[in-house]
N, C-alpha and C positions, 0 to 999 in steps of 0.2 A: 504495500501498499505505500503510495506517495505521500508527501508531507501534507498537501493540501486537502485530501479524503479525509485524513486522520484529522485534521484541524475541524472541517464539517461536523465530523463524527464526534468529536470531545464538545464542540459547541453545541450540537443537536441533544447530547445528552444532558448538558448542563440545563440547556432550555427545560427540557422534560422534568429534570427535578425540581426547578424552580417553579414550574408551573403547579406540578405536583404539591408543592408547599402551601403555595399561594391560593390553591384550591380548596385547602384544608379549614373549614371554619373555624374562626378563631374561639379560644376557650375564653368564654366570659368569666373574670375574675372580679367578684366582688369585695368589698372593703368597709368595713363600719367606720363610722366618724370618730375614730381616734384623736382628730387635731379638732381646733378651734371651728373651722369652718371648711366646706367642701373644698375649695381651692387649694388650701395648704394641704388637704388632706390626701388630694391627688397627685400633688407635687411630692409628698412624702413617699409614697406608695408606689409611683411610676416607676424609679430604679428597679423596685422588686419586680415588677410586672415584666419589665424590659428583660430582666436578667431571667426570668422564666422562660420569657419566648426565645430568647436566645439558646439555652440550655436544651429545651424540649423541641426546639427546632420546628416552632409552631406558633401562629401570631396569638397573643394574649391581650386581650380588652380590657382596661382596668374602668371600673366604676363603682365609685365611691354610693353607699346607701346611708342615707341620713338618720335611720333609726335601725335599732338592733333588732327589733321586731319586724320591720320591713326587709331587712338583710335575709331572716331566716324564713320570712313569707316568699322572697323571692328565691334562695335556694330550693325550696320546696315546691315551688311551681316549675322549675326547670329553666327560669330566666338567668340564671346565674349556674355556671358550671363549678368554679372554685370558690370559697369564700374564706376569708380571714375575720372570723367571727367571735363574739364573746361565746362563754361557755354555755350561758343559760339559751341564747340563741341557737347554739348546736342542738342541744338537747330537744329544744322545740322541733328543729327542722328533722332531727333524726326521727323523733317521734311520730311526727306528722307524713313525713313524706322519705324516710330511709335515708336520709342522707348520712354520710359515714366520715369522721374525723380520720384524716392520715396524718397528722403531725402537729406538734403543741409549740408555741412559740416560747423562746428564752429569755427572761428579761434577768440582766445580770447573772446569767446562765441559770438560772432557776426556773422551773415549768410551773409555777406556783405564785400565786399574788394572794391579797388581801382585801375582802370588803371591809369599810369603816364608814363610823357616823361623826361628821365633823361638826362644831360650832364655833362662834366666837367668844373669844375668851373673855369678853365682857357682857356675856349673855346671862351669867349666872349660874348655867347648865355645866354639873360635874359628871353625871352620870345618867343613865338612860331614865332613871325615876324621875330626875328632874326635866324630862322632856313633857311631861303633862301639861296641856292647855298651851301649849306652844307650836309654833309654824314649824313645818317640816317638808322637805323635797325630798321624793322618790325620781328616779330615773324613769324613762320609758318602760313599759311593761315587758321588753324584751332582755332589758338590763339582767346581768346577773348581780352586781354588788350594787347597783342604783336600785334595784326592785327585790327581785327574787330571795337574795340572801337575808336583808333586811327584814323582808316580810315573813320568813320563816322564824328568824328570830323575836321578832315582836308576838308571834305566834306561841313560842316556846314560855315566853313571858306573861301570857294572858292578856297581851295588849292588842286590842283592835283600834287601828290607825285612825279609822272614821271618826271614832268617838274620842279617843285618846288626845289626838291634837285639835288645837283650835283651827287649822286651815292645813290641809293636803295638797300640793301641787305636784305633776310631773313634769321635769323639764330635763334637758341636757347636763351631762356631767359638769363640763366646765362652766355652764350657768349655775348649777349648785354650787360649787365651790366660790364663783364671784359673788355671789348673792350673800352667802353665810359669811364671808371675810367682809363684806361692805355692812352687814347687820341688817339686811334686807331681810333675810330670812333667819329664823332662831337656830336652825340645825338640818342637816340633809345626808341622804346616802352616796357614797362614793367609793372610789377604791384607791388604793395607796399609790400607784403608779401614776394616776392621773394627778392626784394632790402634788405628788414629789415632782412631776414635769411642769405643773403649773407654778410651782416654787421657782425652780430652776430657771423657766423663762420669763420670770419676773412678772405673770399675769395676776398672782397674789402674794401676798407678804406671809412668811412663815408666823409671825407675830400676831397675825390676824386669823389665824387659822388652829384649833385645837381637836385633836381626836379624842372622843369619849369612849368610842368600842372599835374593836376590831376581829374579824371574824376568824375561824380557823383557815387553814391554808386550803385555797380553792385551785383547782386546774386553770393554767392559764389560756389564753384564747386559743382555739382551733383553726387549724386549715381542713375544712372540710369539703366533700365532693358530693355533689348530686348521686342520688341512686343509680341514675343511668350512667354517668362518669366512672363510678364505682365498680360497675362490671366490666370497665377495661381493666384489666388486672395488670396487663403491659403499662398502660399510660399510668397507672395507680402507682406501680413500682419506680417508674421511671420519675415521676413527680416525689416521691418520697426521697429517693437519692438526689436529686437536685437539692431540696429543702434541708437536707442532713448537711449539704456543703457550704449552705449560706455562711456560716460563721467563718470558716475558712476563707472565703471570697471576700468577707467585710475587710479582711487585711489589706487588700488592694482596691476594693471598692467601699469605702466607709460610710458611702450613704446608701446602701442598699435597705437597711433599717434605721428607724429612728434611735436616736440616743437611748442607750442602757439595754436596748434589744440584741442579743447577741447570738440569734440563730434560731435553729429548729430541733426537735427531737422527735422520732417515730413515735405515736402513741396511737391506741386503739381507743373503740368506744368503753371499755371498762374504766379506764381514766377518769370521764366523767359520770361516775355514779355516783358522786355526793351530790351534785348538781340533781342529777333527776331523783334522787332520794327527797330532796328539799321540794322538789317541785310536786311528787307525790304526796309528801306529807302537809302542805298547804292546799292541797286540792286544785292546784292552778293546772297540773299536768294528769291526764288520765292515763292509766295504763294500756297500752293495746297488744 
C-alpha cells in the first residue's frame, strides 16, 4: 500500500471513531446547589464534568438543580443519568425509582459529615430545650441535614416543630446561616461543611454563629446513577474507576473539586442505611 492510501485509511478510521463518539448521547450530570447560586455552582463543578467526559470518552452535560428534592425527582424520572446529591435525596431516589449509589465524596479524606443546629450567640439559646417558642429554619424537604435528620432528632425528643416553634420556614442552607448570623432567625438546621465553608469565604462570621447540637456521623454526598444506567455494568465500573482517581488527579488539577473535597470512594447502598432508617422512623419514607 502506498503512503497516500494509508493516509486516507487512517483519516477515515479517525473520522468514524469521532463520529461514533459524537453520536453517543451525553450523560446528564445533575449536581445539587452546594454553592450560593446556580452560576457559581456550575462554575465549581464544570471542571469535574469535563474531567468525567475526558476520562469516559463520552460527552457529559452538567446541570445544577436548585433543590435536593428536585434533584432526587430528576434522577428518578430519568432526566438525570448521574447525580452528585445529598444522602437523603439519594435514598428517596433509590426508594422511588431504583437509583443506585456508586461512590461517596470525601471531605478532608473522610466519607462522613454532621448535621448541626445553629443560633446567634446573643439569642439566649444554649440547648435545644431553649428553642421552644423561637423561630426555626429547616432546609428543603429533600435535605438530609436541613430536614430529615433534625426532624428525626426532634421526634426522638418528643418535639413537634409545628407547635414547638413560633414560626417555621424552609429555605436554602446558605440563607439559614446568613439569617441566623444576622439575628433574623433564632435558629436553624444546617451541616458542618456548609457552615465551615461560609466562614472561610467570609460570608458569615464565626463569632455570629454557635452550634448547639450536632448529629452522629452521616454518610457524605452520593454519586448516584439512574436505574437504567446502573444496568450498564461496564459503564458503571468505568465511572467508579474514574471517580476513584479524582483524588490523585487533583494534584495536577486542583480545581476539580471545591476546597476540602479530596476525592471519591466506592460505596454501595448499605452505606446509606442510617439515612434510610431515619426516613422510615419518621414515616417520611415508606418501605417498598
